[in-house]
KEKE-3310 file (N, C-alpha, C; in steps of 0.2 Angstrom, whole numbers, plus 5000, padded with zeros to 4 digits):
npx = (5533:5546:5554:5550:5556:5567:5584:5596:5609:5621:5621:5629:5627:5621:5630:5626:5629:5625:5624:5621:5614:5613:5610:5601:5585:5582:5589:5581:5583:5590:5582:5571:5575:5580:5567:5559:5565:5577:5572:5566:5576:5585:5577:5577:5587:5599:5616:5619:5628:5629:5634:5637:5637:5647:5650:5649:5654:5661:5656:5661:5675:5674:5669:5680:5688:5680:5677:5673:5656:5639:5628:5624:5617:5609:5604:5596:5596:5596:5609:5617:5616:5623:5636:5639:5638:5648:5660:5660:5662:5674:5684:5698:5695:5683:5676:5672:5666:5655:5646:5639:5623:5613:5603:5590:5585:5573:5576:5579:5577:5576:5572:5575:5577:5568:5555:5557:5559:5550:5533:5522:5518:5509:5511:5524:5531:5525:5531:5545:5545:5541:5551:5562:5557:5557:5571:5574:5566:5573:5572:5579:5584:5593:5602:5607:5622:5630:5646:5655:5668:5680:5694:5704:5700:5695:5683:5666:5651:5634:5617:5605:5607:5614:5613:5613:5610:5597:5585:5588:5597:5587:5579:5587:5586:5574:5571:5575:5565:5555:5546:5535:5527:5516:5518:5531:5540:5536:5539:5553:5557:5551:5558:5570:5569:5573:5586:5589:5598:5608:5615:5630:5639:5649:5646:5650:5646:5643:5633:5619:5623:5623:5614:5622:5619:5612:5623:5623:5627:5641:5640:5650:5668:5675:5682:5699:5704:5695:5697:5711:5709:5701:5710:5720:5713:5709:5722:5727:5717:5719:5721:5735:5749:5745:5733:5715:5707:5698:5682:5681:5675:5660:5659:5647:5645:5640:5635:5629:5616:5607:5594:5594:5603:5602:5608:5604:5601:5591:5584:5573:5563:5562:5566:5566:5568:5575:5584:5595:5607:5608:5610:5599:5600:5595:5591:5586:5574:5580:5574:5562:5547:5544:5533:5532:5544:5543:5532:5538:5549:5543:5537:5549:5553:5546:5550:5565:5573:5565:5560:5555:5541:5546:5559:5576:5580:5592:5600:5613:5628:5640:5647:5655:5657:5661:5665:5664:5679:5681:5668:5655:5646:5636:5635:5622:5623:5615:5607:5617:5629:5641:5656:5655:5662:5673:5668:5668:5656:5651:5641:5638:5631:5618:5625:5624:5616:5600:5590:5572:5554:5545:5532:5534:5544:5537:5527:5536:5540:5528:5524:5535:5531:5519)
npy = (4757:4764:4753:4751:4761:4767:4766:4776:4770:4777:4782:4782:4770:4773:4771:4762:4759:4747:4746:4733:4726:4711:4706:4714:4718:4707:4697:4696:4705:4703:4695:4703:4713:4707:4702:4713:4726:4724:4719:4731:4740:4734:4734:4747:4751:4754:4752:4740:4737:4726:4726:4716:4716:4708:4709:4719:4736:4734:4741:4754:4751:4747:4758:4766:4760:4761:4764:4777:4781:4783:4784:4781:4768:4764:4749:4744:4747:4760:4758:4754:4765:4774:4769:4769:4782:4787:4780:4786:4800:4800:4798:4803:4811:4816:4828:4828:4816:4817:4824:4814:4808:4800:4785:4778:4763:4757:4744:4739:4737:4749:4763:4778:4789:4786:4792:4805:4805:4798:4794:4789:4772:4757:4745:4735:4730:4739:4750:4748:4747:4760:4768:4763:4767:4780:4783:4781:4791:4803:4815:4825:4829:4841:4835:4837:4834:4827:4829:4819:4819:4811:4811:4804:4794:4791:4803:4800:4800:4806:4806:4807:4809:4810:4801:4801:4794:4789:4785:4781:4770:4762:4759:4751:4739:4733:4722:4712:4709:4702:4692:4699:4702:4713:4723:4725:4736:4745:4738:4737:4750:4753:4744:4750:4761:4758:4760:4774:4786:4800:4811:4819:4833:4844:4857:4866:4878:4884:4897:4897:4897:4909:4905:4903:4910:4901:4895:4895:4881:4878:4873:4871:4872:4887:4899:4900:4914:4919:4912:4916:4930:4930:4924:4934:4945:4941:4941:4954:4961:4956:4960:4970:4967:4962:4949:4952:4955:4941:4939:4935:4919:4916:4907:4898:4892:4878:4870:4854:4843:4829:4818:4813:4817:4824:4826:4832:4832:4842:4834:4827:4836:4844:4859:4869:4882:4888:4901:4900:4889:4875:4863:4853:4854:4845:4845:4835:4835:4833:4828:4817:4808:4790:4786:4796:4794:4781:4784:4795:4788:4778:4787:4791:4780:4780:4792:4796:4807:4818:4833:4833:4840:4852:4851:4858:4867:4869:4879:4876:4877:4870:4860:4856:4842:4838:4825:4819:4812:4794:4791:4780:4770:4771:4780:4783:4783:4787:4776:4766:4759:4767:4769:4780:4795:4811:4822:4831:4839:4844:4853:4849:4857:4854:4844:4831:4824:4817:4805:4808:4805:4812:4817:4820:4830:4840:4843:4849:4861:4867:4870:4879:4890:4894)
npz = (4870:4871:4868:4854:4847:4834:4833:4825:4814:4815:4827:4843:4856:4872:4887:4901:4918:4930:4947:4957:4971:4977:4989:4995:5002:5010:5002:4991:4981:4969:4961:4960:4952:4940:4936:4935:4932:4924:4910:4905:4904:4895:4884:4881:4873:4878:4882:4893:4908:4921:4937:4950:4968:4980:4993:5008:5006:4994:4982:4984:4981:4968:4961:4961:4951:4940:4922:4910:4909:4903:4911:4928:4937:4952:4960:4973:4991:5004:5009:4998:4990:4997:4997:4984:4980:4989:4984:4972:4974:4980:4971:4961:4950:4953:4950:4937:4936:4945:4938:4930:4927:4939:4942:4952:4958:4968:4979:4991:5009:5016:5008:5007:4998:4987:4990:4988:4974:4967:4964:4977:4980:4983:4977:4974:4963:4953:4958:4956:4942:4938:4943:4935:4922:4924:4924:4910:4904:4907:4915:4927:4944:4955:4969:4986:4995:5009:5016:5026:5038:5047:5060:5055:5046:5028:5019:5021:5012:5011:5006:5013:5028:5044:5060:5077:5092:5105:5099:5087:5090:5097:5086:5078:5085:5083:5074:5082:5091:5085:5089:5095:5085:5077:5086:5088:5086:5095:5107:5106:5108:5120:5129:5128:5136:5148:5150:5148:5139:5138:5126:5126:5119:5109:5098:5084:5072:5055:5048:5035:5017:5004:4989:4973:4957:4944:4932:4914:4905:4895:4878:4869:4867:4870:4857:4853:4854:4863:4875:4877:4879:4891:4900:4900:4904:4917:4923:4922:4929:4942:4959:4965:4975:4991:4993:4993:5009:5016:5022:5039:5044:5053:5066:5076:5093:5103:5117:5120:5126:5123:5118:5105:5090:5074:5058:5043:5025:5014:5005:5006:5006:4993:4986:4973:4971:4981:4990:4998:5004:5015:5028:5039:5056:5069:5086:5098:5111:5128:5140:5141:5144:5147:5140:5130:5124:5118:5109:5101:5096:5088:5078:5072:5066:5054:5048:5048:5050:5054:5063:5078:5089:5100:5099:5095:5081:5069:5055:5045:5035:5037:5049:5065:5075:5091:5102:5119:5127:5126:5122:5117:5105:5090:5074:5063:5046:5033:5036:5038:5049:5058:5068:5082:5082:5083:5071:5055:5046:5031:5019:5003:4991:4979:4972:4965:4951:4950:4943:4941:4943:4930:4934:4947:4946:4939:4949:4958:4951:4949:4962:4965:4956:4962)
capx = (5534:5553:5557:5549:5559:5572:5591:5600:5615:5626:5621:5632:5623:5623:5632:5623:5632:5621:5627:5616:5616:5608:5608:5596:5578:5583:5591:5576:5584:5592:5576:5566:5579:5579:5560:5555:5569:5581:5569:5564:5583:5587:5572:5577:5592:5605:5622:5619:5633:5627:5639:5634:5642:5647:5651:5649:5660:5664:5654:5666:5681:5673:5668:5687:5690:5675:5678:5668:5649:5634:5624:5625:5611:5610:5599:5597:5593:5600:5616:5620:5616:5628:5642:5640:5640:5655:5665:5660:5665:5681:5688:5702:5692:5676:5673:5669:5661:5649:5641:5635:5617:5612:5597:5590:5579:5572:5575:5581:5572:5575:5574:5573:5577:5562:5550:5558:5560:5545:5526:5520:5515:5509:5513:5532:5532:5524:5536:5551:5544:5540:5558:5566:5555:5559:5578:5574:5563:5579:5571:5584:5584:5599:5602:5613:5626:5634:5653:5657:5675:5683:5700:5709:5697:5693:5677:5660:5646:5627:5612:5600:5610:5618:5609:5617:5606:5594:5580:5592:5599:5581:5576:5591:5585:5567:5570:5576:5558:5550:5540:5530:5523:5515:5520:5539:5543:5534:5542:5560:5557:5549:5563:5576:5568:5576:5593:5589:5605:5608:5621:5634:5644:5650:5644:5652:5643:5642:5626:5617:5626:5619:5615:5624:5615:5613:5627:5622:5632:5644:5640:5656:5673:5676:5687:5706:5705:5691:5701:5716:5706:5699:5716:5724:5709:5709:5728:5728:5713:5720:5724:5742:5751:5742:5726:5710:5705:5692:5678:5682:5669:5658:5657:5643:5647:5634:5636:5622:5614:5601:5593:5596:5605:5601:5610:5600:5600:5584:5582:5566:5558:5565:5564:5570:5568:5578:5590:5600:5609:5609:5607:5596:5603:5590:5593:5580:5573:5583:5569:5555:5544:5544:5527:5534:5550:5540:5528:5542:5553:5539:5537:5555:5554:5543:5553:5571:5576:5560:5561:5549:5540:5550:5567:5579:5582:5598:5602:5620:5631:5645:5648:5660:5654:5666:5662:5669:5683:5678:5661:5654:5640:5637:5631:5618:5624:5611:5605:5623:5632:5648:5658:5654:5669:5672:5667:5666:5650:5651:5636:5639:5624:5616:5631:5623:5610:5597:5584:5566:5548:5543:5527:5537:5547:5532:5524:5540:5540:5522:5525:5539:5528:5514)
capy = (4763:4764:4747:4751:4767:4765:4769:4776:4766:4781:4785:4778:4768:4776:4766:4762:4754:4746:4743:4729:4723:4705:4704:4719:4716:4700:4692:4696:4711:4701:4692:4708:4717:4703:4701:4719:4732:4722:4719:4738:4743:4731:4736:4754:4753:4756:4746:4739:4732:4725:4724:4713:4717:4702:4710:4726:4740:4732:4746:4759:4749:4746:4764:4769:4757:4762:4768:4781:4778:4789:4785:4776:4766:4760:4745:4742:4751:4766:4756:4754:4772:4777:4766:4771:4790:4788:4778:4791:4806:4799:4798:4809:4815:4817:4834:4826:4810:4819:4826:4809:4807:4794:4783:4774:4758:4755:4737:4738:4737:4756:4767:4785:4793:4785:4796:4812:4805:4794:4794:4783:4766:4751:4739:4735:4729:4745:4755:4747:4748:4767:4770:4761:4771:4787:4784:4782:4798:4808:4821:4825:4835:4841:4833:4839:4828:4828:4826:4818:4817:4810:4814:4799:4791:4795:4805:4796:4804:4804:4810:4808:4812:4807:4801:4799:4794:4783:4783:4777:4764:4757:4757:4746:4733:4731:4715:4707:4708:4699:4688:4703:4704:4721:4727:4724:4743:4748:4734:4739:4757:4752:4741:4755:4766:4756:4762:4780:4788:4807:4811:4825:4834:4851:4858:4872:4877:4890:4898:4895:4901:4911:4900:4906:4910:4895:4896:4891:4876:4880:4867:4869:4875:4894:4899:4902:4921:4921:4910:4920:4936:4929:4923:4940:4950:4939:4942:4961:4964:4954:4965:4970:4966:4957:4948:4955:4951:4937:4940:4929:4915:4917:4901:4898:4887:4876:4864:4851:4837:4828:4811:4812:4823:4822:4831:4830:4836:4844:4831:4824:4842:4847:4866:4871:4890:4890:4906:4898:4882:4873:4857:4854:4850:4844:4843:4832:4837:4828:4825:4814:4802:4784:4786:4800:4790:4776:4787:4798:4783:4775:4792:4792:4774:4782:4797:4796:4814:4823:4836:4833:4846:4853:4850:4864:4866:4874:4878:4877:4875:4866:4860:4851:4839:4836:4821:4818:4806:4788:4790:4774:4770:4772:4784:4780:4787:4784:4770:4762:4760:4769:4770:4787:4799:4818:4823:4838:4838:4849:4852:4850:4859:4852:4840:4826:4824:4810:4804:4807:4804:4818:4820:4823:4837:4845:4846:4854:4867:4871:4873:4885:4895:4897)
capz = (4866:4871:4864:4847:4844:4830:4834:4819:4814:4816:4834:4848:4861:4879:4892:4908:4923:4935:4953:4960:4978:4977:4996:4998:5003:5012:4997:4985:4976:4962:4958:4959:4947:4934:4933:4934:4929:4918:4904:4903:4903:4889:4878:4880:4868:4882:4883:4900:4911:4928:4942:4956:4973:4984:5000:5010:5004:4987:4978:4984:4978:4961:4958:4959:4945:4934:4917:4908:4907:4902:4917:4934:4940:4959:4962:4980:4996:5006:5010:4991:4987:5001:4995:4977:4981:4993:4980:4966:4976:4983:4965:4960:4945:4955:4948:4931:4937:4948:4933:4927:4930:4943:4943:4958:4958:4975:4980:4998:5015:5017:5002:5009:4992:4983:4992:4984:4967:4963:4967:4982:4977:4987:4973:4974:4956:4949:4960:4953:4935:4937:4944:4929:4917:4925:4922:4903:4902:4907:4919:4933:4949:4959:4976:4991:4998:5015:5017:5034:5038:5054:5060:5051:5040:5022:5020:5019:5009:5013:5003:5018:5034:5050:5066:5083:5098:5107:5095:5081:5093:5098:5079:5075:5088:5081:5071:5088:5095:5080:5092:5097:5079:5075:5092:5089:5086:5102:5112:5106:5111:5127:5133:5128:5141:5155:5150:5145:5138:5135:5123:5127:5113:5108:5091:5081:5065:5051:5045:5028:5012:4998:4983:4968:4952:4939:4926:4908:4903:4888:4875:4865:4870:4867:4853:4856:4856:4869:4880:4878:4882:4898:4904:4901:4908:4924:4925:4923:4934:4948:4963:4966:4982:4995:4991:4998:5015:5016:5029:5044:5045:5060:5069:5082:5097:5107:5121:5119:5129:5119:5117:5098:5086:5067:5053:5037:5019:5012:4999:5007:5005:4988:4984:4967:4971:4987:4989:5003:5005:5021:5031:5045:5062:5074:5093:5101:5119:5132:5145:5139:5148:5144:5135:5124:5120:5113:5103:5096:5092:5082:5073:5069:5061:5047:5045:5053:5050:5056:5069:5082:5092:5106:5097:5092:5074:5067:5048:5044:5029:5039:5057:5068:5081:5096:5107:5124:5126:5128:5119:5113:5101:5083:5070:5057:5041:5028:5039:5039:5055:5058:5075:5084:5083:5081:5064:5052:5041:5026:5014:4995:4988:4972:4970:4961:4947:4951:4938:4945:4939:4927:4938:4953:4944:4938:4955:4961:4947:4950:4969:4964:4953:4967)
cpx = (5542:5556:5556:5553:5565:5578:5594:5607:5621:5626:5624:5627:5626:5624:5629:5626:5628:5625:5621:5618:5611:5606:5603:5589:5578:5584:5586:5578:5586:5587:5572:5569:5578:5572:5557:5559:5573:5578:5568:5571:5585:5583:5573:5583:5599:5610:5622:5624:5630:5633:5636:5639:5641:5647:5650:5655:5663:5662:5659:5672:5680:5672:5675:5690:5686:5677:5672:5661:5645:5630:5625:5618:5612:5603:5600:5593:5597:5608:5620:5621:5622:5635:5644:5642:5646:5660:5666:5664:5672:5686:5692:5699:5684:5672:5669:5664:5655:5644:5637:5629:5616:5605:5596:5584:5579:5571:5577:5575:5571:5577:5572:5572:5570:5556:5550:5558:5554:5538:5526:5517:5515:5511:5520:5534:5531:5529:5543:5551:5544:5547:5562:5564:5557:5566:5578:5571:5568:5578:5576:5582:5591:5598:5608:5616:5630:5641:5655:5664:5677:5690:5705:5706:5696:5685:5671:5655:5639:5622:5606:5602:5613:5613:5613:5612:5602:5588:5583:5594:5593:5579:5580:5589:5578:5566:5571:5570:5553:5544:5535:5525:5522:5517:5528:5542:5542:5538:5550:5561:5556:5555:5570:5575:5571:5583:5593:5596:5605:5615:5624:5639:5644:5649:5646:5649:5643:5635:5625:5622:5621:5620:5617:5620:5617:5617:5625:5628:5634:5644:5646:5662:5674:5682:5694:5706:5701:5694:5707:5714:5704:5705:5719:5720:5709:5716:5729:5723:5714:5723:5731:5743:5748:5735:5721:5708:5698:5689:5679:5675:5667:5655:5653:5645:5641:5636:5629:5622:5607:5600:5594:5598:5605:5604:5608:5600:5592:5581:5575:5561:5562:5562:5568:5572:5572:5584:5596:5601:5611:5607:5604:5599:5597:5592:5587:5580:5576:5579:5563:5553:5545:5539:5529:5540:5547:5536:5533:5547:5549:5538:5543:5557:5551:5547:5559:5573:5571:5562:5555:5548:5544:5558:5569:5582:5587:5599:5609:5623:5637:5645:5653:5657:5660:5663:5667:5673:5680:5670:5660:5648:5642:5633:5627:5619:5620:5609:5611:5626:5639:5650:5658:5661:5668:5672:5666:5661:5650:5645:5639:5633:5624:5622:5630:5616:5606:5591:5578:5560:5546:5537:5529:5540:5542:5528:5529:5540:5534:5522:5529:5536:5523:5518)
cpy = (4764:4759:4748:4756:4764:4769:4770:4773:4770:4784:4780:4776:4771:4770:4767:4757:4753:4743:4739:4725:4717:4704:4709:4716:4708:4695:4692:4701:4708:4699:4698:4712:4713:4703:4708:4725:4730:4722:4726:4741:4740:4732:4743:4756:4755:4750:4745:4735:4732:4722:4722:4714:4711:4703:4718:4730:4739:4738:4752:4758:4749:4753:4768:4766:4758:4766:4773:4778:4784:4790:4779:4774:4762:4756:4742:4746:4757:4764:4756:4761:4775:4775:4769:4778:4791:4786:4783:4797:4806:4799:4804:4814:4816:4823:4832:4821:4812:4822:4821:4808:4800:4792:4778:4769:4755:4748:4735:4738:4744:4759:4774:4789:4792:4789:4803:4811:4802:4795:4788:4778:4760:4745:4739:4734:4735:4750:4754:4749:4756:4770:4769:4766:4778:4789:4785:4788:4803:4814:4820:4831:4835:4839:4835:4833:4831:4825:4825:4815:4816:4812:4810:4796:4795:4797:4800:4801:4802:4809:4811:4812:4807:4807:4798:4799:4788:4781:4779:4770:4759:4755:4751:4739:4730:4724:4710:4705:4706:4695:4692:4705:4711:4725:4727:4731:4746:4745:4736:4745:4757:4749:4745:4760:4764:4758:4769:4783:4795:4807:4818:4826:4842:4852:4865:4872:4884:4891:4896:4899:4903:4906:4904:4905:4904:4898:4892:4887:4878:4873:4865:4874:4882:4894:4901:4909:4923:4918:4914:4927:4935:4928:4930:4945:4948:4941:4950:4964:4961:4959:4964:4969:4961:4956:4951:4951:4947:4938:4934:4925:4915:4910:4902:4892:4885:4870:4860:4844:4835:4820:4809:4818:4820:4828:4829:4835:4838:4840:4828:4830:4846:4854:4869:4879:4892:4895:4904:4891:4880:4866:4858:4850:4850:4841:4841:4834:4831:4825:4824:4809:4796:4783:4790:4797:4785:4779:4791:4793:4780:4780:4792:4786:4776:4787:4799:4803:4819:4826:4837:4839:4846:4853:4857:4862:4871:4873:4880:4874:4870:4866:4855:4849:4836:4831:4820:4812:4800:4787:4784:4775:4770:4777:4780:4785:4784:4777:4764:4764:4762:4771:4778:4790:4806:4818:4830:4836:4844:4848:4854:4851:4857:4848:4835:4827:4817:4810:4804:4807:4811:4821:4823:4830:4842:4848:4851:4861:4871:4874:4879:4891:4898:4900)
cpz = (4866:4867:4857:4843:4840:4833:4828:4820:4816:4824:4839:4853:4868:4883:4898:4912:4929:4941:4957:4966:4979:4984:4999:4998:5005:5007:4991:4980:4969:4958:4955:4953:4940:4931:4931:4931:4923:4911:4901:4901:4896:4883:4876:4875:4872:4882:4890:4903:4918:4932:4948:4962:4978:4991:5002:5009:4997:4982:4978:4980:4970:4957:4957:4953:4939:4929:4915:4906:4907:4908:4922:4936:4947:4960:4968:4985:4998:5007:5003:4989:4991:4999:4988:4977:4984:4988:4974:4968:4979:4977:4964:4955:4946:4952:4941:4932:4941:4944:4929:4931:4933:4943:4949:4957:4965:4976:4987:5003:5016:5011:5003:5003:4987:4984:4989:4977:4963:4967:4972:4978:4982:4984:4972:4966:4952:4951:4957:4945:4934:4938:4938:4923:4918:4923:4914:4901:4903:4911:4926:4938:4953:4966:4980:4993:5004:5015:5024:5034:5046:5054:5056:5045:5034:5023:5018:5017:5010:5009:5008:5024:5039:5056:5071:5089:5100:5103:5089:5084:5095:5091:5077:5078:5087:5079:5077:5091:5090:5083:5095:5091:5078:5080:5093:5090:5093:5107:5112:5109:5118:5131:5133:5133:5148:5156:5146:5144:5135:5132:5123:5121:5113:5100:5089:5074:5062:5048:5038:5023:5007:4992:4977:4962:4947:4933:4920:4906:4896:4884:4871:4868:4866:4862:4856:4859:4862:4875:4882:4882:4889:4902:4905:4905:4916:4927:4927:4928:4941:4953:4965:4973:4985:4993:4996:5004:5015:5023:5033:5045:5052:5062:5076:5086:5101:5110:5121:5123:5127:5119:5110:5095:5079:5063:5046:5031:5019:5006:5000:5005:4999:4987:4979:4967:4977:4986:4993:5003:5012:5023:5037:5051:5068:5081:5097:5109:5123:5137:5142:5143:5144:5138:5128:5120:5115:5107:5098:5092:5087:5076:5069:5064:5054:5044:5050:5055:5052:5062:5073:5086:5099:5105:5094:5085:5071:5059:5048:5038:5031:5047:5059:5075:5085:5101:5113:5123:5129:5126:5115:5109:5094:5080:5065:5051:5035:5029:5039:5045:5054:5065:5076:5085:5081:5074:5061:5046:5037:5021:5007:4992:4981:4969:4965:4957:4948:4946:4943:4940:4936:4931:4944:4952:4943:4944:4959:4958:4949:4957:4969:4962:4958:4973)
residu = (ALA:PHE:GLY:ASN:GLN:LEU:ILE:PRO:ALA:THR:MET:PRO:LEU:LYS:LYS:ALA:THR:VAL:PHE:LEU:ASN:PRO:ALA:ALA:CYS:LYS:GLY:LYS:ALA:GLY:ASN:LEU:PHE:GLU:LYS:ASN:ALA:ALA:PRO:ILE:LEU:HIS:LEU:SER:GLY:LEU:ASP:VAL:THR:VAL:VAL:LYS:THR:ASP:TYR:GLU:GLY:GLN:ALA:LYS:GLN:LEU:LEU:GLU:LEU:MET:GLU:ASN:THR:ASP:LEU:ILE:ILE:ILE:ALA:GLY:GLY:ASP:GLY:THR:VAL:GLN:GLU:VAL:VAL:THR:GLY:LEU:LEU:ARG:ARG:ALA:ASP:GLU:ALA:ALA:PHE:SER:LYS:ILE:PRO:ILE:GLY:PHE:ILE:PRO:LEU:GLY:LYS:THR:CYS:SER:LEU:SER:HIS:ALA:LEU:TYR:PRO:GLU:SER:THR:ASN:GLN:VAL:GLU:HIS:ILE:ALA:ASN:ALA:THR:LEU:ALA:ILE:LEU:LYS:GLY:GLU:THR:VAL:PRO:LEU:ASP:VAL:LEU:GLN:ILE:LYS:GLY:GLU:LYS:GLU:GLN:PRO:VAL:PHE:ALA:VAL:SER:GLY:LEU:ARG:TRP:GLY:SER:TYR:ARG:ASP:ALA:GLY:VAL:LYS:VAL:SER:LYS:TYR:TRP:TYR:PHE:GLY:PRO:LEU:LYS:THR:LYS:ALA:ALA:HIS:PHE:PHE:SER:THR:PHE:LYS:PRO:GLN:LYS:HIS:GLN:ALA:ALA:LEU:ARG:TYR:LEU:GLY:PRO:THR:GLU:ARG:PRO:PRO:GLU:GLU:PRO:GLU:GLU:LYS:SER:ARG:PRO:PRO:LEU:TYR:VAL:ARG:LEU:TYR:ARG:ARG:LEU:ARG:SER:TYR:TRP:LEU:ALA:PRO:ALA:GLY:PHE:PRO:ARG:GLU:VAL:ALA:ALA:GLU:LYS:TRP:GLU:GLU:LEU:LYS:LEU:SER:THR:ILE:GLU:LEU:CYS:ILE:ALA:THR:GLN:ASN:ARG:GLN:LEU:ASP:LEU:THR:ARG:THR:LYS:ASP:PHE:MET:ASN:ILE:CYS:ILE:GLU:ALA:GLU:ASN:VAL:SER:LYS:GLY:GLN:PHE:VAL:GLN:ARG:GLY:CYS:GLN:LYS:MET:HIS:ASP:PRO:HIS:MET:CYS:LEU:GLU:GLY:SER:GLN:CYS:ILE:HIS:ALA:SER:ARG:CYS:ILE:LEU:GLN:LEU:PRO:GLU:GLY:THR:GLU:GLY:PHE:PHE:GLY:ILE:ASP:ASN:GLU:GLU:TYR:GLU:ALA:MET:PRO:VAL:GLU:VAL:LYS:LEU:LEU:PRO:ARG:LYS:LEU:GLN:PHE:PHE:CYS:ASP:PRO:ARG:MET:ARG:GLU:GLN:LEU:LEU:GLN:ALA:ALA:VAL:GLN)
# end
């Protein structure tokens, strides 16, 4: 149906830039894309440019050089999404580029976003085709982004969240226990119990922020006299003398000792009617038995950012995580490893527009009405 529609000669073709990670899904991603997604994109009448990444971190560099495009398509897994989003939001003109809608074709080993954007499917080919068609149908949902900044490094951006702790460390080692077959996940967590590690840190955070009302987009630039009036009005109505006092931000402080800390967006549980914007900070219980550790760790493999029973959950719009000197280990940021260090995490609510299946959007709107 999409392929048979005529494009008028006067209509300019929409440009789509695809960032493809051929190494995803154990090197099968390139073949999966060419067989199942590329034909649909080319039949749709889009001017498609495919950019293949050759090494880790390349997508961030390529995004800095990218020229104007009408839509961005990410073909890969969580790591590719994280790289593209980080490269996009590091640009000097990110305010304009962040309005470009983004499509996600799930081709990686871990594809956290696909659960929020597309219906569940046990057939990989069908799942890829549905995701590609959803991009063409044009329905979008706004997703939150976390800005994670160390003391010296450039900020990293995440759409799922940050994990730091023993469950994450055990989950990374699962593939090393392949010889246990279907028991490899339990084996990895069981052997991790011999070196239980509690994580000490200091946390400062600000509470949720009120969501501002949606502003209708202006389709055309206002006339000159309207713009002049607005400027003069804002100038004359500006308070004289000193500016008004801004209410001091109320920071909460917390010393924590935990087996794992998660800071996650709410993208997995989208709610289009939320009146407050916040991220979830989940502090797992520090004292668990070996059996509980194995059980909880296996649960976390299916949903890494779930807050298990007995955990402390905090809603925050911004937080600062201070680690003791000499802290070793790694963060998992959207399932990508980064060296653990003191960081500031800031929520950027509804920062990016992602294409989603119209059925998923309809479900969200129906839930909002109810």
